[in-house]
MILO-32180 format. One record per residue (C-alpha): residue in three letters; x, y, z negated. Coordinates in steps of 0.25 Angstrom, whole numbers, plus 5000, padded with zeros to 4 digits. Example, Ala and Ser with C-alpha at 12.3 -4.5 7.8 and 13.67 -1.06 7.14 Angstrom:
BEGIN
ala504949824969/ser505549964971/
//
This chain:
BEGIN
unk497750604415/unk497050744412/unk498350794408/unk499050754421/unk497950814429/unk497950944421/unk499450954424/unk499850924410/unk501150844408/unk501150714399/unk502150674389/unk502950544390/unk502250494378/unk500850514384/unk501250454397/unk501850324391/unk500850314380/unk500150174380/unk498650184381/unk497950054376/unk496750004385/unk497150094396/unk496450024407/unk495949884412/unk496949804422/unk496649664427/unk495649644416/unk496549684405/unk496649814396/unk497949884398/unk498749964389/unk499550064398/unk500050204400/unk499550334407/unk500150284420/unk499350154420/unk498050234418/unk498450324429/unk498650204438/unk497250154435/unk496550284436/unk497250314449/unk496750184454/unk495350204449/unk495250344455/unk495850284468/unk496950394469/unk497650374483/unk498950434477/unk498850394463/unk498950534458/unk498650504444/unk499750404443/unk500650504450/unk500350604439/unk500650514428/unk501950474434/unk502350624437/unk502150644422/unk503250544421/unk502550414417/unk503350294416/unk503150214429/unk503550084422/unk502650114410/unk501949984406/unk500549944403/unk500149814395/unk499049724393/unk498849594385/unk498849464392/unk498249334385/unk498749204391/unk498749064385/unk498449114371/unk499549224371/unk499449374372/unk500549444380/unk500749584384/unk500949624399/unk501649754402/unk501449804416/unk501749934423/unk500950034431/unk501249974444/unk500649844440/unk499349914437/unk499349984450/unk499649854458/unk498549784450/unk497549894454/unk498049884468/unk498350034467/unk499450064477/unk499550214475/unk499950194460/unk501050094464/unk501550194474/unk501650304464/unk502250214454/unk503350174463/unk503650314468/unk503850364454/unk504750244452/unk505550284464/unk505650434459/unk506150384446/unk507350314453/unk506850174451/unk506750054460/unk505350044465/unk505449884466/unk505549884451/unk504249944449/unk503549864461/unk504049734455/unk503949774441/unk503549654431/unk502449674421/unk502949604408/unk502149494400/unk502749484386/unk503949544392/unk504149444404/unk503849484418/unk502449444422/unk502049504436/unk502249614446/unk501449724453/unk501349634465/unk500549534456/unk499649634451/unk499249684465/unk499049544470/unk498249504458/unk497349624461/unk497249584476/unk497649724481/unk498249714495/unk498749864494/unk499549844481/unk500149714486/unk500549774500/unk501149894493/unk501949824483/unk502449724494/unk502849844502/unk503549904490/unk504449774488/unk503549704478/unk504049554477/unk502849464482/unk503549344477/unk503649384463/unk502849294453/unk502249334440/unk502449254427/unk501549144432/unk502249124446/unk501149194453/unk501449284465/unk500649404471/unk500249304482/unk499649214471/unk498849324465/unk498349384478/unk497949244483/unk497049224470/unk496449364470/unk496549444483/unk495149524482/unk495649604495/unk494949604508/unk495449494518/unk496249594526/unk496949644513/unk497249494509/unk497849474523/unk498749594522/unk499149564507/unk499549424509/unk500249454522/unk501049564515/unk501449474504/unk501849364514/unk502649474522/unk503449504509/unk503749354507/unk502749314497/unk502749164495/unk501549074498/unk502148954493/unk502349004478/unk501548934468/unk501149004455/unk501548944442/unk500148954436/unk499248884446/unk500348814455/unk499648874467/unk500148944480/unk499449074484/unk498648984495/unk498148894484/unk497749004475/unk496949074486/unk496248944489/unk495648934475/unk494148964473/unk494349084464/unk495349154474/unk494849274482/unk495849254494/unk495049244507/unk494949104512/unk495149144526/unk496549204523/unk497149084515/unk498049064527/unk498849184522/unk499249104510/unk499748984517/unk501248964516/unk501448944531/unk500749074533/unk501949144526/unk503049064534/unk502349094547/unk502849224555/unk501449284555/unk501349304540/unk501549454541/unk502849484549/unk503449344545/unk503249314531/unk504149194533/unk504549154546/unk504649044556/unk505848984549/unk505148994535/unk504748854534/unk504548854518/unk503748934508/unk504749014500/unk504248964487/unk503948824488/unk504948784498/unk503848704506/unk503748714521/unk502548794525/unk501748714534/unk500648774543/unk499948644544/unk499948624529/unk499448764526/unk498348744536/unk497848614530/unk497848684516/unk497148804521/unk496148714528/unk495748654515/unk495548794509/unk494948874520/unk494748834535/unk494748984540/unk496049004533/unk496648884540/unk496148934553/unk496749074551/unk498149014547/unk498048924560/unk497749044568/unk498949124562/unk499849004565/unk499348994580/unk499549144582/unk500849154576/unk501949104585/unk503049104575/unk502348994567/unk502148894578/unk503448824577/unk503148804562/unk501848744565/unk502448644575/unk503448604565/unk502348584555/unk501548494565/unk502648394565/unk502748364550/unk502348224546/unk500948264541/unk500648364552/unk499548274558/unk498848254544/unk498848404542/unk498248434556/unk497248324553/unk496848394540/unk496848524547/unk495948474558/unk494948424547/unk494948554539/unk495248664549/unk495048624563/unk495248754569/unk496648774562/unk497048634567/unk496648664581/unk497548784581/unk498648714575/unk498548604586/unk498448704597/unk499748774591/unk500448634591/unk500148604606/unk501348654613/unk502048634627/unk503048514627/unk504448524630/unk504848474644/unk506148394645/unk506448414660/unk505548524665/unk506248514679/unk506048374682/unk504848334673/unk503948454669/unk502548444663/unk501648464675/unk500648584674/unk499648514683/unk499148374682/unk497948284684/unk496848274674/unk496048174681/unk495048094672/unk493748024672/unk492648074671/unk493248214668/unk494548274671/unk495448264659/unk495648394651/unk496948344645/unk497848224644/unk498648184632/unk499848104628/unk500448054615/unk501948044616/unk503248054607/unk504148134617/unk504748244609/unk506048304604/unk506548394594/unk507748494597/unk508748524587/unk508348624577/unk506848604580/unk505948554568/unk504848484577/unk504848394589/unk504348444602/unk503648354613/unk504448344626/unk504048314640/unk505248214642/unk505948174654/unk507348114656/unk508048194667/unk509148084669/unk508147984675/unk507748004689/unk506247984687/unk505048004697/unk503748074694/unk503147944688/unk504247934678/unk504647794682/unk505947804674/unk505347864662/unk504147784659/unk504147834645/unk503647974651/unk502547914659/unk501547984649/unk501948114656/unk501248074668/unk499948034661/unk499948164653/unk500148254664/unk499648174676/unk500248214690/unk499148234700/unk499248154713/unk499848234725/unk498548244732/unk497748274719/unk498348404715/unk497148494719/unk496148404712/unk495348464701/unk495848374691/unk497348424693/unk497448544684/unk498448624677/unk498848564664/unk499648604651/unk500348504643/unk500548524628/unk500948434616/unk500448434602/unk501648454592/unk501048364582/unk501648224581/unk500648104580/unk499448194581/unk498548074585/unk498248044571/unk497047984565/unk496948094555/unk496848194566/unk495748124573/unk494948104561/unk495048254558/unk494648284572/unk493448184571/unk492948244559/unk493148394562/unk491948484564/unk492648584571/unk492448534586/unk493148654592/unk494548584588/unk494248484599/unk494348594610/unk495848614606/unk496748544616/unk497648474606/unk496448414599/unk495948364613/unk497248314615/unk497348234602/unk495948174604/unk496148144619/unk497548084617/unk497147984607/unk495747944614/unk496347924628/unk497647874624/unk497147764614/unk495747764608/unk495047764622/unk495547614624/unk494947564611/unk493647644613/unk493447584627/unk493647444622/unk492647474610/unk491647534619/unk491747404628/unk491547314616/unk490347394612/unk489747384626/unk489947234625/unk489247224613/unk488047304619/unk488047214631/unk487947084623/unk486847144614/unk486047184627/unk486247054633/unk485846984620/unk484547064619/unk484147054634/unk484546914636/unk483646794636/unk483646754621/unk483046614624/unk484146564633/unk485446614627/unk486546514625/unk487246494612/unk488646534617/unk488046664623/unk487346694611/unk488646674602/unk489446754612/unk488446874611/unk488446864596/unk489946854595/unk490146974604/unk489147064595/unk489747014582/unk491147034587/unk490847184590/unk490147204577/unk491347144570/unk492247234578/unk491547354574/unk491347324560/unk492847294559/unk493247424566/unk492347504557/unk492847444544/unk494247464549/unk493947604552/unk493347634538/unk494547564531/unk495447654539/unk494647774535/unk494847734520/unk496247714522/unk496547844528/unk495747914518/unk496547844507/unk497847874513/unk497548024515/unk496948044501/unk498247974495/unk499048074503/unk498148194499/unk498148154484/unk499748144484/unk499948274491/unk500848364484/unk500648514485/unk502248524484/unk502248464498/unk501948594505/unk501748694494/unk500148704496/unk498948634490/unk498548504495/unk497948514509/unk496648444513/unk496848294514/unk496548204526/unk495748104517/unk494548194519/unk494548154533/unk494548004530/unk493447994519/unk492747864521/unk491347934523/unk491847994535/unk491947864542/unk490447844542/unk490047934554/unk488847924562/unk489547834572/unk490047734561/unk488647724554/unk488047694568/unk489047584571/unk488847524557/unk487347524560/unk487647454573/unk488547344567/unk487447324556/unk486347304567/unk487347214575/unk487647134563/unk486147114559/unk485847064574/unk487046974574/unk486646914561/unk485246884565/unk485746834579/unk486646734572/unk485546684562/unk484646664574/unk485646604583/unk485446594598/unk483946614599/unk483046724604/unk483146854595/unk481946884587/unk481347024586/unk482247064574/unk483547024581/unk483147084594/unk482947214587/unk484247204580/unk484947174594/unk484147294600/unk484547394589/unk486047344590/unk486047354605/unk485547494605/unk486547544594/unk487647474602/unk487247544615/unk487147674607/unk488547654602/unk489047634616/unk488347754621/unk488947844609/unk490347784612/unk490247844626/unk490347984620/unk491847964619/unk492047944634/unk492248064643/unk490948034650/unk490148024638/unk490548144630/unk489248214631/unk488648104622/unk489348174611/unk488548294614/unk487248224614/unk487448154601/unk487948274594/unk486748354599/unk485848244594/unk486448234580/unk486548384578/unk485948454566/unk484948534574/unk484448404581/unk484348324569/unk483548434562/unk482548444574/unk482448284574/unk482148294559/unk481048394561/unk480448314573/unk480448184564/unk479748254553/unk478748314562/unk478448174568/unk478348104555/unk477348214550/unk476448194562/unk476548044560/unk476148054546/unk475048154549/unk474448064559/unk474547944550/unk473648024540/unk472648064550/unk472447924556/unk472547854542/unk473547754547/unk474547724536/unk475647674546/unk476347784554/unk477147694563/unk476147684574/unk475747834573/unk477247864573/unk477447784586/unk476247854592/unk476747994588/unk478147954594/unk477547924607/unk476548044607/unk477448154602/unk478748114609/unk478348054622/unk476948114623/unk476247974625/unk474747994628/unk474247874621/unk475047894609/unk474448034608/unk473047984610/unk473347894598/unk473748014590/unk472448084592/unk472648154605/unk471648064613/unk470548134620/unk469248064615/unk468048104624/unk467047994619/unk466848054605/unk467348174598/unk468048114587/unk469448174590/unk470248194577/unk470548334576/unk471648344566/unk472448224572/unk472248294586/unk472748424580/unk473948364573/unk474348284586/unk474248404595/unk475148484585/unk476148374583/unk476248354598/unk476448504601/unk477448524590/unk478248394593/unk478248394608/unk478248544610/unk479048594598/unk479948484592/unk480348414605/unk480748544612/unk481448594600/unk482248474598/unk482648474613/unk483048614612/unk483848594600/unk484548474606/unk484848554619/unk485448664611/unk486248564603/unk486748494615/unk487148624622/unk487948664610/unk488648534608/unk488848514623/unk489848634623/unk490748554613/unk490448414619/unk491948394622/unk492348434608/unk491348334602/unk491848224612/unk493248244607/unk492848234593/unk492148104595/unk493348054602/unk494148084590/unk493148014581/unk493247894590/unk494747894589/unk494747894574/unk493747774573/unk494447694583/unk495847714577/unk495347684563/unk494447564566/unk495047504579/unk496547524578/unk496947414568/unk498347394572/unk499547484573/unk500947444577/unk502247504575/unk502747554590/unk503147674597/unk502447654610/unk501347584617/unk502347484624/unk502847434611/unk501447424605/unk500947334617/unk501947224613/unk501347224599/unk499847214603/unk499847114614/unk499747004604/unk498547064598/unk497847084612/unk498146934614/unk497446904601/unk496246994605/unk496146914619/unk496246784612/unk495046824602/unk494146864614/unk494446734621/unk494246654608/unk492946724604/unk492346704618/unk492746554619/unk492046534605/unk490746544612/unk491046454624/unk491446334616/unk490346224615/unk489546224602/unk489846374599/unk489046414587/unk488946514576/unk490446494572/unk490846534587/unk490046654586/unk490746704573/unk492146664578/unk491846724592/unk491446854585/unk492646854576/unk493646834588/unk492946934597/unk492947044586/unk494347014583/unk494647034598/unk493947164599/unk494547224586/unk495947184591/unk495647234605/unk495147374600/unk496347384590/unk497347354601/unk496747454610/unk497147564600/unk498547514598/unk499547634601/unk500847674596/unk500147804593/unk499747744580/unk500947654576/unk501147594563/unk502147654554/unk502847594541/unk502547734534/unk501047714538/unk501047844546/unk500147864558/unk500547894572/unk501647844582/unk503047814577/unk503647924585/unk502948054584/unk501948084596/unk501448214602/unk500148234609/unk500348284623/unk499148354630/unk499048394645/unk497848484646/unk497248554658/unk497748694659/unk496448754659/unk496048694645/unk495348784636/unk494748744623/unk493648854625/unk492948764635/unk492548674623/unk492148784613/unk492048924619/unk490548924619/unk490348834607/unk491248914598/unk490749054601/unk490349084587/unk491649024582/unk492449114592/unk491749234588/unk491949204573/unk493449184576/unk493549314584/unk492849394573/unk493849334563/unk495049374571/unk494449514574/unk494149534559/unk495549484555/unk496149574566/unk495349694560/unk495849664546/unk497249644550/unk497249784558/unk496549844546/unk497649794537/unk498749844546/unk498049974547/unk498049984532/unk499549944531/unk499850054541/unk499050154534/unk499750114521/unk501150124527/unk500750264534/unk500250314521/unk501550274514/unk502350334525/unk501450464524/unk501650474509/unk503150454511/unk503250564522/unk502350654513/unk503350634501/unk504550664510/unk503850794516/unk503550844502/unk505050824498/unk505450894511/unk504551004508/unk505051014494/unk506451024499/unk506151124510/unk505451214500/unk506651204491/unk507551244503/unk506651354506/unk506651414492/unk508151404492/unk508251484505/unk507251584500/unk508051604487/unk509351614495/unk508751714504/unk508251804493/unk509651804487/unk510351844500/unk509251954503/unk509452034490/unk509952174492/unk511452214488/unk511652294475/unk511752454477/unk513052464470/unk513752404482/unk513152474494/unk514452454502/unk514352304501/unk514052234514/unk512652184515/unk512352044520/unk512252014534/unk510851964537/unk511351894550/unk512251804542/unk511151744534/unk510251634538/unk509051674547/unk508051614537/unk508651694526/unk508651824533/unk507251814539/
//
């Protein structure tokens, strides 16, 4: 290097001499030549033009000169020979690679041979410069090699591509990672390729614990990202439905499910990209009609609710209209409802068609133009649901407030009313998903179209049980007849049997669903979609999820009711003792509480959800715990001061005095003014004054303030809590009450099958009632009547939930026999921000910050790319200017030589010779 800097030339032997232990590269000691040392020195000195490397090359160093290191693998020792461009790429030093390629061009070589040169391991090709750059995680080196025609699909000896290396290493900033991956995809790098060493795709490698790949950018490695048109100028396109290597169809829903199990933020990012890219919408709609699309959506709702909401919003489209001239979809309809105007109406129908060449079905607003039909569709009764979905207002009601502009959409997911969807909605903690119109349509359609019938009957039966218990407790215990006593006992026993059977049926359904989903999860093969196994739905159906607060309360109620019935049967038709009366009172209170809590699912009682949610919130629980500890401490203190071992009486006085301010109770606790003698207990008085002050002034007011704040916070999302509670109720009733499913395509055919069961239920009610009117009715009639009434109630509830929406299939699949689609007619002014705008202010600000940061990073990345291209163009222009200057200088020198030759004086021996005419010469020569 000193010789070169001093202007001395080096011999060929000096340039190509092997220098042992020349430098350290990738943790190994390399034996190399002067060129390799020059590359390392230029990189260390951060030379912008690699002047040291250029000096060595001008001294005629071999561009293809090899360095070597010893590789130990599996007990063998092998020599790996690599060139200078491999070292430059591994260092991420772009100027050195530019100089090397430029020198190769000057020598008349094909630059592609150098850019894609293989290093040799024991004489066999090992890896290329693109692998070195990716292993080093250098975005600049990767992009430069790709722009100079490096092969991004090339694999090393282990079948590993540059994308595998970069997914594993990538120490760059997030903006550089985004640019590098997009550049690789733009140049047709394959995301579905599996390496031979670990049998993993780039996405699977990036998701490992030891990977440095940013979790929020994992969506860049999803195979569907490559096949969508937004992957950097169309890396793949709309028609590219398969990954290039694995031959598997790239599914957006599958990729979203896999990403949701790895990183929720990355799944949300991919969902936003899909929503923003119009070119991928057709592919998503095709994916949504695959046979397992509903399961994938349920898994997505459970793992990444925001991504699922975006996908459902994307799948809500305008239906096709068969005859828009004679039977269009009205844009103004009546939304009359009680007690509130309806926000939306729903229908679940199978009307759809698929045109030739289409890959998925599209719901159609059908109408037969050959039939002369009126506005009530008398000649086409199969289309009467049109009138229920988009209700035509009366002629004199068009100006009423409940007649509004409406929009009608349809969800392009067949058989979306699935129990897995509702279980995922019931267990999600992301309440904002219920603000989306498709989710509200899903819950509203199943509730109003089917579940509300069974819910109303169950609520009526619970009210009957409560009335019987109240009449039993308030009635005359001495004059009750034997038949009336047995009828009361049978009604209560039948209600208990009904609830226990439904609860046990629901738990067995939980276990069966968990077993089926886990079997599918265990048998899932990675070859089915080219990715690792997505999260399984068996997590939703874990048996412990069954034991919710509601179920535990119902179990306690049934235990209390069972104890009372057992005691009442032992005592017979006699007056209740104190223990039995206490059991009856406790059971009655619990039953009334259950009825009151059930009203939370009605439109008029939706605020009950907010009240209970505020009472059960964490802040209120902590405050009540502090209050209880304070109360217990004061009771203990007074017990010690009075010397009384039992604290029950003191606790009662404390309760009356502190909570209600009862004067007599406060007197008993030491606040009585004694004027007769001066024996006031100073310590007890001080403790009671302090306790009263802290409890009534501090704790009670603080508890009230905290509850008010919690209620105000939850009141903003009352509608969302209301919808989630309905989703939970739908799951409980479908699993516990729906015990029969018949194979039928519509409700008309179903009614013919269930009429006999209704007759059996009515016969059971009649027989159960007559059991108590027969003479000599005794204990046997009580048990028989209870059994018959319980069977009648179970049958009635099950038949109320019969629908062709949940038909029986020989293949044990769920859903109607013909694919059904969800139709939604919503108010035109529907806006999901009315549910979550104020509540999610922080979330919206966070989203805006993320979008702004991402936009800034993208702009900076584009600026860097433009700067690199401008720099490259400037260098090329400077090189051309230098060549032009050299050529012009050469021409000027030739002109000067010619001018000097022409301007020489003639010899004196020939004076008569004619002189040259200066006017005949060019003006530049004569000047």
